[in-house]
Structure formats: C-alpha cells, structure tokens
C-alpha positions, 0 to 999 in steps of 0.5 A, spaced: 371 272 381 364 273 380 365 280 379 370 280 372 365 274 369 360 280 370 364 285 367 366 281 361 358 280 360 357 287 361 362 288 356 359 283 351 352 286 352 355 293 350 359 291 344 353 287 341 348 292 342 354 297 338 355 292 333 347 292 332 347 299 331 352 299 327 349 294 322 343 298 322 347 304 320 350 301 315 344 298 312 340 305 312 346 308 308 346 303 303 339 304 302 340 311 302 345 310 297 340 305 292 335 310 293 340 316 291 343 312 285 335 311 282 334 319 283 341 320 279 338 315 273 331 318 273 334 325 273 339 323 267 333 320 263 329 326 264 335 331 261 335 326 256 328 327 255 328 334 254 334 335 250 330 330 245 324 334 245 329 341 244 332 337 238 325 336 235 323 343 236 330 346 233 328 341 227 321 344 226 323 351 226 328 349 221 323 345 218 318 352 217 324 357 215 326 352 210 319 353 208 318 360 208 324 361 204 322 355 198 315 360 198 320 367 197 324 363 192 317 361 189 315 369 189 322 371 187 326 365 184 333 371 183 333 374 190 340 374 193 339 372 200 346 374 202 
C-alpha cells in the first residue's frame, strides 16, 4: 500500500512540475507575441512616415518644375511644350 501511495505522490509531483513548465512556456510565448505586435506596429508607423516624406518630397519637386515652367512662360509665353 505504501508503494502505491508513493507512486501516486511521485506522479503528482511530476505532473505538477510539467504543468508549471507549460505555464511558464505559455507566459514566455505570450510575452514574445506581444513584443512582436509592438515591433510590427512600429514598422508600420515607420513605413507610413517614410511614405509621407516621399509624398512631400514629390510635391516639392513638382512645385519646382511648375516654377520652372512659369519662368519659361514669362520668357516666351507662346512656347508650345507638346
């Protein structure tokens, strides 16, 4: 009888240890997932900011070209650009 109780107690301790390990693993995975989400959000924000900068740069370039055409029109208003 004592051997059976010892086996049950040993089994309980082993299962409790495995459960603790699985809970720790689950917590680590959750933390990793949350970190990954934060990283992906930051990457998205960085891409959006870069796109805004590129859009602003393109607008500046177009403005510069428009200015050049205006100046050319002032010099020769009858010049045909087609």
